[in-house]
DONUDO-152625 format. One record per residue (C-alpha): x negated, y negated, z; residue number from 1; residue in one letter. Coordinates in steps of 0.2 Angstrom, whole numbers. Layout:
N
<xx:X yy:Y zz:Z drenba:NUM gulo:A>
...
//
This chain:
246
<xx:-5 yy:-38 zz:-73 drenba:1 gulo:M>
<xx:10 yy:-30 zz:-63 drenba:2 gulo:S>
<xx:14 yy:-31 zz:-45 drenba:3 gulo:S>
<xx:18 yy:-15 zz:-35 drenba:4 gulo:Y>
<xx:24 yy:-14 zz:-17 drenba:5 gulo:S>
<xx:28 yy:0 zz:-5 drenba:6 gulo:G>
<xx:22 yy:9 zz:11 drenba:7 gulo:Y>
<xx:10 yy:21 zz:18 drenba:8 gulo:I>
<xx:19 yy:35 zz:26 drenba:9 gulo:V>
<xx:14 yy:51 zz:36 drenba:10 gulo:A>
<xx:22 yy:64 zz:46 drenba:11 gulo:N>
<xx:17 yy:72 zz:62 drenba:12 gulo:E>
<xx:10 yy:88 zz:54 drenba:13 gulo:V>
<xx:-6 yy:88 zz:44 drenba:14 gulo:Q>
<xx:-3 yy:98 zz:28 drenba:15 gulo:F>
<xx:-6 yy:97 zz:9 drenba:16 gulo:D>
<xx:10 yy:90 zz:0 drenba:17 gulo:V>
<xx:12 yy:97 zz:-17 drenba:18 gulo:T>
<xx:20 yy:87 zz:-31 drenba:19 gulo:T>
<xx:32 yy:102 zz:-33 drenba:20 gulo:K>
<xx:38 yy:98 zz:-15 drenba:21 gulo:Q>
<xx:41 yy:80 zz:-20 drenba:22 gulo:L>
<xx:51 yy:83 zz:-35 drenba:23 gulo:E>
<xx:70 yy:84 zz:-37 drenba:24 gulo:Q>
<xx:73 yy:88 zz:-54 drenba:25 gulo:S>
<xx:92 yy:91 zz:-52 drenba:26 gulo:R>
<xx:104 yy:80 zz:-41 drenba:27 gulo:P>
<xx:109 yy:88 zz:-25 drenba:28 gulo:L>
<xx:126 yy:81 zz:-27 drenba:29 gulo:T>
<xx:136 yy:77 zz:-43 drenba:30 gulo:P>
<xx:130 yy:60 zz:-49 drenba:31 gulo:G>
<xx:115 yy:60 zz:-36 drenba:32 gulo:G>
<xx:97 yy:54 zz:-40 drenba:33 gulo:P>
<xx:83 yy:64 zz:-47 drenba:34 gulo:T>
<xx:65 yy:62 zz:-45 drenba:35 gulo:F>
<xx:53 yy:70 zz:-58 drenba:36 gulo:T>
<xx:35 yy:70 zz:-60 drenba:37 gulo:L>
<xx:28 yy:63 zz:-76 drenba:38 gulo:R>
<xx:9 yy:64 zz:-76 drenba:39 gulo:D>
<xx:-7 yy:59 zz:-67 drenba:40 gulo:Y>
<xx:-9 yy:40 zz:-66 drenba:41 gulo:A>
<xx:-24 yy:32 zz:-72 drenba:42 gulo:F>
<xx:-33 yy:49 zz:-75 drenba:43 gulo:G>
<xx:-34 yy:50 zz:-55 drenba:44 gulo:I>
<xx:-29 yy:67 zz:-48 drenba:45 gulo:K>
<xx:-22 yy:60 zz:-32 drenba:46 gulo:R>
<xx:-11 yy:46 zz:-41 drenba:47 gulo:W>
<xx:5 yy:54 zz:-48 drenba:48 gulo:H>
<xx:18 yy:45 zz:-58 drenba:49 gulo:E>
<xx:36 yy:49 zz:-55 drenba:50 gulo:F>
<xx:52 yy:44 zz:-63 drenba:51 gulo:R>
<xx:67 yy:40 zz:-51 drenba:52 gulo:L>
<xx:84 yy:41 zz:-59 drenba:53 gulo:R>
<xx:96 yy:32 zz:-48 drenba:54 gulo:S>
<xx:115 yy:30 zz:-49 drenba:55 gulo:P>
<xx:114 yy:13 zz:-42 drenba:56 gulo:I>
<xx:104 yy:-3 zz:-47 drenba:57 gulo:P>
<xx:89 yy:-6 zz:-36 drenba:58 gulo:L>
<xx:81 yy:-21 zz:-45 drenba:59 gulo:A>
<xx:95 yy:-34 zz:-47 drenba:60 gulo:E>
<xx:99 yy:-28 zz:-65 drenba:61 gulo:E>
<xx:113 yy:-36 zz:-74 drenba:62 gulo:V>
<xx:129 yy:-25 zz:-76 drenba:63 gulo:E>
<xx:127 yy:-11 zz:-88 drenba:64 gulo:T>
<xx:138 yy:4 zz:-94 drenba:65 gulo:N>
<xx:123 yy:16 zz:-91 drenba:66 gulo:E>
<xx:127 yy:28 zz:-78 drenba:67 gulo:P>
<xx:109 yy:29 zz:-71 drenba:68 gulo:Y>
<xx:94 yy:17 zz:-68 drenba:69 gulo:F>
<xx:76 yy:23 zz:-71 drenba:70 gulo:D>
<xx:62 yy:17 zz:-61 drenba:71 gulo:Y>
<xx:43 yy:20 zz:-61 drenba:72 gulo:Q>
<xx:36 yy:26 zz:-44 drenba:73 gulo:V>
<xx:18 yy:30 zz:-40 drenba:74 gulo:Y>
<xx:14 yy:42 zz:-26 drenba:75 gulo:I>
<xx:-4 yy:44 zz:-20 drenba:76 gulo:I>
<xx:-6 yy:61 zz:-11 drenba:77 gulo:V>
<xx:-18 yy:63 zz:4 drenba:78 gulo:G>
<xx:-20 yy:77 zz:17 drenba:79 gulo:T>
<xx:-13 yy:66 zz:31 drenba:80 gulo:T>
<xx:-3 yy:53 zz:22 drenba:81 gulo:K>
<xx:6 yy:47 zz:6 drenba:82 gulo:L>
<xx:6 yy:30 zz:-2 drenba:83 gulo:V>
<xx:22 yy:26 zz:-11 drenba:84 gulo:L>
<xx:22 yy:11 zz:-24 drenba:85 gulo:L>
<xx:35 yy:4 zz:-35 drenba:86 gulo:A>
<xx:39 yy:-13 zz:-44 drenba:87 gulo:P>
<xx:51 yy:-17 zz:-29 drenba:88 gulo:R>
<xx:50 yy:-12 zz:-11 drenba:89 gulo:R>
<xx:68 yy:-7 zz:-11 drenba:90 gulo:R>
<xx:65 yy:7 zz:-24 drenba:91 gulo:I>
<xx:52 yy:15 zz:-12 drenba:92 gulo:V>
<xx:65 yy:14 zz:3 drenba:93 gulo:D>
<xx:77 yy:23 zz:-8 drenba:94 gulo:Y>
<xx:65 yy:37 zz:-12 drenba:95 gulo:V>
<xx:61 yy:39 zz:6 drenba:96 gulo:L>
<xx:79 yy:40 zz:12 drenba:97 gulo:L>
<xx:87 yy:49 zz:-3 drenba:98 gulo:N>
<xx:74 yy:60 zz:-9 drenba:99 gulo:I>
<xx:60 yy:64 zz:3 drenba:100 gulo:L>
<xx:70 yy:64 zz:19 drenba:101 gulo:E>
<xx:80 yy:79 zz:12 drenba:102 gulo:D>
<xx:64 yy:89 zz:5 drenba:103 gulo:K>
<xx:50 yy:87 zz:18 drenba:104 gulo:I>
<xx:51 yy:91 zz:36 drenba:105 gulo:F>
<xx:46 yy:84 zz:48 drenba:106 gulo:P>
<xx:51 yy:68 zz:39 drenba:107 gulo:N>
<xx:39 yy:55 zz:33 drenba:108 gulo:F>
<xx:38 yy:39 zz:44 drenba:109 gulo:R>
<xx:31 yy:22 zz:39 drenba:110 gulo:K>
<xx:13 yy:21 zz:47 drenba:111 gulo:V>
<xx:10 yy:6 zz:58 drenba:112 gulo:N>
<xx:-7 yy:-2 zz:54 drenba:113 gulo:L>
<xx:-18 yy:-10 zz:67 drenba:114 gulo:H>
<xx:-22 yy:-26 zz:57 drenba:115 gulo:I>
<xx:-31 yy:-35 zz:70 drenba:116 gulo:E>
<xx:-44 yy:-21 zz:72 drenba:117 gulo:K>
<xx:-46 yy:-21 zz:53 drenba:118 gulo:L>
<xx:-49 yy:-40 zz:52 drenba:119 gulo:I>
<xx:-61 yy:-39 zz:67 drenba:120 gulo:A>
<xx:-71 yy:-26 zz:59 drenba:121 gulo:F>
<xx:-71 yy:-34 zz:42 drenba:122 gulo:C>
<xx:-79 yy:-50 zz:49 drenba:123 gulo:T>
<xx:-95 yy:-41 zz:51 drenba:124 gulo:E>
<xx:-107 yy:-44 zz:36 drenba:125 gulo:P>
<xx:-111 yy:-25 zz:36 drenba:126 gulo:S>
<xx:-93 yy:-20 zz:32 drenba:127 gulo:S>
<xx:-90 yy:-14 zz:14 drenba:128 gulo:E>
<xx:-74 yy:-24 zz:14 drenba:129 gulo:F>
<xx:-69 yy:-42 zz:18 drenba:130 gulo:L>
<xx:-53 yy:-52 zz:21 drenba:131 gulo:I>
<xx:-46 yy:-62 zz:7 drenba:132 gulo:T>
<xx:-30 yy:-68 zz:14 drenba:133 gulo:S>
<xx:-22 yy:-69 zz:32 drenba:134 gulo:L>
<xx:-4 yy:-72 zz:38 drenba:135 gulo:H>
<xx:-1 yy:-74 zz:56 drenba:136 gulo:G>
<xx:12 yy:-81 zz:69 drenba:137 gulo:R>
<xx:6 yy:-96 zz:80 drenba:138 gulo:F>
<xx:4 yy:-90 zz:98 drenba:139 gulo:A>
<xx:-1 yy:-107 zz:106 drenba:140 gulo:G>
<xx:9 yy:-118 zz:117 drenba:141 gulo:A>
<xx:14 yy:-131 zz:103 drenba:142 gulo:N>
<xx:30 yy:-126 zz:95 drenba:143 gulo:R>
<xx:29 yy:-138 zz:81 drenba:144 gulo:N>
<xx:19 yy:-125 zz:72 drenba:145 gulo:L>
<xx:25 yy:-107 zz:68 drenba:146 gulo:K>
<xx:14 yy:-98 zz:56 drenba:147 gulo:S>
<xx:-2 yy:-100 zz:46 drenba:148 gulo:M>
<xx:-8 yy:-92 zz:29 drenba:149 gulo:S>
<xx:-26 yy:-93 zz:23 drenba:150 gulo:L>
<xx:-33 yy:-87 zz:6 drenba:151 gulo:Y>
<xx:-51 yy:-87 zz:0 drenba:152 gulo:G>
<xx:-65 yy:-76 zz:-5 drenba:153 gulo:D>
<xx:-70 yy:-72 zz:13 drenba:154 gulo:D>
<xx:-58 yy:-80 zz:24 drenba:155 gulo:V>
<xx:-65 yy:-74 zz:41 drenba:156 gulo:T>
<xx:-81 yy:-82 zz:36 drenba:157 gulo:N>
<xx:-73 yy:-99 zz:36 drenba:158 gulo:S>
<xx:-74 yy:-113 zz:49 drenba:159 gulo:S>
<xx:-55 yy:-114 zz:50 drenba:160 gulo:V>
<xx:-54 yy:-95 zz:55 drenba:161 gulo:Y>
<xx:-68 yy:-97 zz:67 drenba:162 gulo:S>
<xx:-60 yy:-112 zz:76 drenba:163 gulo:Q>
<xx:-42 yy:-106 zz:76 drenba:164 gulo:F>
<xx:-40 yy:-87 zz:74 drenba:165 gulo:H>
<xx:-37 yy:-85 zz:93 drenba:166 gulo:N>
<xx:-21 yy:-95 zz:92 drenba:167 gulo:L>
<xx:-13 yy:-83 zz:79 drenba:168 gulo:F>
<xx:-6 yy:-66 zz:79 drenba:169 gulo:N>
<xx:-10 yy:-59 zz:62 drenba:170 gulo:F>
<xx:2 yy:-47 zz:54 drenba:171 gulo:H>
<xx:-4 yy:-45 zz:37 drenba:172 gulo:S>
<xx:-21 yy:-47 zz:27 drenba:173 gulo:C>
<xx:-28 yy:-45 zz:10 drenba:174 gulo:G>
<xx:-43 yy:-34 zz:8 drenba:175 gulo:V>
<xx:-57 yy:-36 zz:-5 drenba:176 gulo:G>
<xx:-74 yy:-27 zz:-8 drenba:177 gulo:R>
<xx:-89 yy:-36 zz:-1 drenba:178 gulo:R>
<xx:-102 yy:-40 zz:-15 drenba:179 gulo:L>
<xx:-119 yy:-36 zz:-7 drenba:180 gulo:F>
<xx:-134 yy:-45 zz:-13 drenba:181 gulo:E>
<xx:-140 yy:-37 zz:-30 drenba:182 gulo:G>
<xx:-122 yy:-31 zz:-35 drenba:183 gulo:L>
<xx:-114 yy:-39 zz:-50 drenba:184 gulo:P>
<xx:-102 yy:-53 zz:-47 drenba:185 gulo:K>
<xx:-83 yy:-52 zz:-52 drenba:186 gulo:L>
<xx:-79 yy:-56 zz:-69 drenba:187 gulo:R>
<xx:-68 yy:-72 zz:-71 drenba:188 gulo:P>
<xx:-52 yy:-63 zz:-75 drenba:189 gulo:N>
<xx:-54 yy:-51 zz:-60 drenba:190 gulo:E>
<xx:-46 yy:-53 zz:-43 drenba:191 gulo:E>
<xx:-56 yy:-51 zz:-28 drenba:192 gulo:G>
<xx:-42 yy:-45 zz:-17 drenba:193 gulo:E>
<xx:-39 yy:-26 zz:-19 drenba:194 gulo:I>
<xx:-23 yy:-24 zz:-8 drenba:195 gulo:V>
<xx:-13 yy:-33 zz:5 drenba:196 gulo:R>
<xx:-8 yy:-23 zz:20 drenba:197 gulo:L>
<xx:4 yy:-27 zz:34 drenba:198 gulo:S>
<xx:7 yy:-21 zz:52 drenba:199 gulo:N>
<xx:22 yy:-10 zz:47 drenba:200 gulo:D>
<xx:13 yy:-1 zz:34 drenba:201 gulo:G>
<xx:18 yy:-12 zz:19 drenba:202 gulo:F>
<xx:7 yy:-12 zz:4 drenba:203 gulo:V>
<xx:6 yy:-24 zz:-10 drenba:204 gulo:N>
<xx:-6 yy:-25 zz:-25 drenba:205 gulo:L>
<xx:-8 yy:-30 zz:-43 drenba:206 gulo:N>
<xx:-13 yy:-18 zz:-56 drenba:207 gulo:I>
<xx:-20 yy:-23 zz:-73 drenba:208 gulo:A>
<xx:-13 yy:-18 zz:-89 drenba:209 gulo:S>
<xx:-30 yy:-14 zz:-96 drenba:210 gulo:Q>
<xx:-34 yy:4 zz:-92 drenba:211 gulo:L>
<xx:-52 yy:3 zz:-86 drenba:212 gulo:T>
<xx:-48 yy:-11 zz:-74 drenba:213 gulo:H>
<xx:-32 yy:-3 zz:-68 drenba:214 gulo:A>
<xx:-42 yy:14 zz:-64 drenba:215 gulo:K>
<xx:-54 yy:4 zz:-54 drenba:216 gulo:R>
<xx:-41 yy:-5 zz:-44 drenba:217 gulo:Q>
<xx:-32 yy:12 zz:-41 drenba:218 gulo:A>
<xx:-48 yy:20 zz:-35 drenba:219 gulo:Q>
<xx:-51 yy:4 zz:-24 drenba:220 gulo:D>
<xx:-34 yy:6 zz:-16 drenba:221 gulo:L>
<xx:-38 yy:24 zz:-11 drenba:222 gulo:I>
<xx:-55 yy:18 zz:-3 drenba:223 gulo:H>
<xx:-46 yy:5 zz:7 drenba:224 gulo:V>
<xx:-32 yy:16 zz:14 drenba:225 gulo:V>
<xx:-45 yy:30 zz:18 drenba:226 gulo:N>
<xx:-56 yy:16 zz:27 drenba:227 gulo:F>
<xx:-41 yy:12 zz:38 drenba:228 gulo:V>
<xx:-37 yy:30 zz:42 drenba:229 gulo:F>
<xx:-54 yy:36 zz:45 drenba:230 gulo:N>
<xx:-57 yy:22 zz:57 drenba:231 gulo:N>
<xx:-40 yy:26 zz:66 drenba:232 gulo:R>
<xx:-33 yy:9 zz:64 drenba:233 gulo:W>
<xx:-16 yy:18 zz:64 drenba:234 gulo:V>
<xx:-4 yy:24 zz:78 drenba:235 gulo:D>
<xx:-9 yy:39 zz:88 drenba:236 gulo:D>
<xx:5 yy:51 zz:81 drenba:237 gulo:W>
<xx:-3 yy:50 zz:64 drenba:238 gulo:V>
<xx:-13 yy:66 zz:61 drenba:239 gulo:P>
<xx:-32 yy:64 zz:62 drenba:240 gulo:N>
<xx:-42 yy:70 zz:47 drenba:241 gulo:G>
<xx:-57 yy:63 zz:37 drenba:242 gulo:Q>
<xx:-52 yy:60 zz:19 drenba:243 gulo:E>
<xx:-63 yy:56 zz:4 drenba:244 gulo:N>
<xx:-59 yy:45 zz:-10 drenba:245 gulo:S>
<xx:-57 yy:58 zz:-24 drenba:246 gulo:Q>
//
């Protein structure tokens, strides 16, 4: 199991971004970074694996004589947005600032997500997704408490959430698939949480090493992101467009 972090980004013009537009096979300046496409990831056409070759270390490496540092980056391409993922958030920030900002205009911006609306919708038993974790700042009068985090199979269905959720401003949440009656339960080694999302568009998820499980997780992430965008739990400047999960 490996952890990946990054952001959901978009620009103000809806268009299909090609992998050719994202690539930078030669450095723009001597010793600069390159960003090259390797292949589809997990056999899914919308998932693309890139290799970032950076002249500076981005993952707290020990000192080395190598002139470059190589990093794996996933980009999920959609009509209205991209999802960028890497083993560390700093790698994604570097790609946005040093690669994509010089190649795509208007520039991509991190998409703010309306987490509170997502949470409220997922409290309904009819929602295909549920909330597996919550993180929020205390909004009450007592200054002895600053924040709260909750974890579980269905957090908003708990008595703690029911009694105290109105006292917190939630800024991030984990999303899992609701298992309706008659559907198979999760296996013991499978996580119920698909992805963790934050107000600033930050994304964090775990991807299994086993290919079949990893492919399902990759497809589930697309489903969740489309779920958020199709319900317009994003800022108004983000282009509107229904996207499927293929």
